[in-house]
N, C-alpha and C positions, 0 to 999 in steps of 0.2 A: 706641261708637267703633268705625269698622270698619278694617280692615286698612290699607286706604289713608290714612286719617288717622294711624294710627301710624307709617306708613312716613314720612308728611310731616314729623311731630314731629322723627324722628331726623335726616332729609336736609335740613331746614329750616337754612338759614344764620342764624346768630344776629345779631341786632341788636348794634349798638357796645358790646362788653363784657359783654353780655349773656348769652353763650351757655352752656349748662348741659352741655354735653359738651366736656371738655377732654381726656380721655385715653380711648383706646379698645383694647382689647384683643381680639386675635382669637385663638381656640382654633384650632390647626393641626395636622392630621397628614397632610396629603397626600392625603386622600380626596376624591372629589366634593364631599361636600357641605362638607368645609373649604375648598374652592376658592370656593364659593358665598358662604360666610362671609366669606372675604377680601374678595371684590369688594364684599359690601354694607360690610364694616368701610371699606375704603378711602373708598367713596362718602361715608359718615358722616363720617370724619375728614377729607375734602376740603371737605365742604361746611360743617363747623363750625371749621375750622383747628385739628383737635384732633391731639395725638401718636398715631401708631398703633403699638401694640406686637404683634407676632406672635409667639406662644408655641406650643412643642411641648412634648410630655412624652414623655421614655422612661420607659416602665412597665419596673419590675423584672420580669424573666422568671418564670415560675411555677415551682416546684419540679417535679421528675418522681420520684415514686416508683414501683419496680417490686417487685412481691412474689415475682418469678420467678429470684431469686438474683444473682448478679453478673453486670452486663452493661457492654459499654464503648460509650459513646456517642462520636460524633465532635466533638460540642461539648460546652462545658462551659458552665455558667451565666455565668460572666466572658465567655466568647467570645460567648454568644447577647447580652449586656447592652451590648457594645460595638459588636455590629452593629444593634442596635437605637437606638443613641444616634447611629452615624453615618448611618442613614436619616432620622434625625429632624433631624441638622445639615443633611443635603442638601434635605428639604423644606422647610427655614426659609429656606434660600439661595436656592431656586427663589420661593418666595413674595416675599421680600424685593426679588427681579428685576422683580416685577410691579408693585410700587408706585411711581406716578411720582414724578418728583423734587419735585414740589411739595408731598408730603406728608413729615412727619417720622416716619421709622419707627426701631425698634429691634426686634432680634430675642431671644428668650430661650429658652433649652433649660432645661427644667425635669426632676427626677426623681422618681418615686413615681407614686402613683394619680393619675390625670389630674383629676378632678373635685377631689379634694382640693388639687393642687399649683396647679391654675390658681386655685381660690377664695383660697387664702392670697396670691398674686401680687397678684389683684384687689384685696383687703385691704389688703395691705403697700403696694402702689402708688398707691392711693387712685383707682382706676379709675372713670370714670361708666358704663361701658359694656362688656359682654364678648358678643363676637358667637360665637355656636358655629352647626355645621352637623351636620346627620344623619350618622351613622357607618352603613353596612351592616351589622347584627348578624343572626347566625343565631338560629336557635330556642333553642339553648342559651345565647347570650350573653344573651337576652333575660331568661332565667330566673335567671342566675347574677349580672348585676348591672344595676344602675340606668343610664340614659344619663348622658352628662357633664353635659349640661344641665340636668337633673333635679337633679344633685348640686350644681351652681353655684346655681342658686335656693335651695336649702335652706343653702347655707353662705357666701354673700356678700351684703353690702349694695348692690352694684352691679346695675343695670338689666341683664337679660339678653335678648339679642335672638338666637332661634333661627330660621335662615334654612332654608328647605327648599331642597334643590338641585334643578335643573330636570329 
């Protein structure tokens, strides 16, 4: 099966009562790849008359350890966590505003590690499809962690559609 066949399978409007996609989850972080995933998620949800959920994950900030004695930082871990959560709420609001009125949409703000939190939501909500986009990661990021898409594939029973940003 070629890529166009896969896309047509997701975008095909279901026969009366025979649709297999009822719930679509879009992983959203405000990146260019997330916007591409949102666009595809909207297309699939509209074509299948499915419920669309846009989810963002506020990840916990990393602990900072210094070996050079006491040092005063202008931000506490709690302040950083609140700023991350606020940014994700703004991203969710912007994304929700792009969804046409004909598509039923909800948003969710999750906490924790992105792949784990999204997979838990996908399983708990019985989503049929999870749509993700690539997130630019530097060399260090590639070494330190796997992609969210890869993590979802190994943690959920839902189909995962990875959308490549243009």
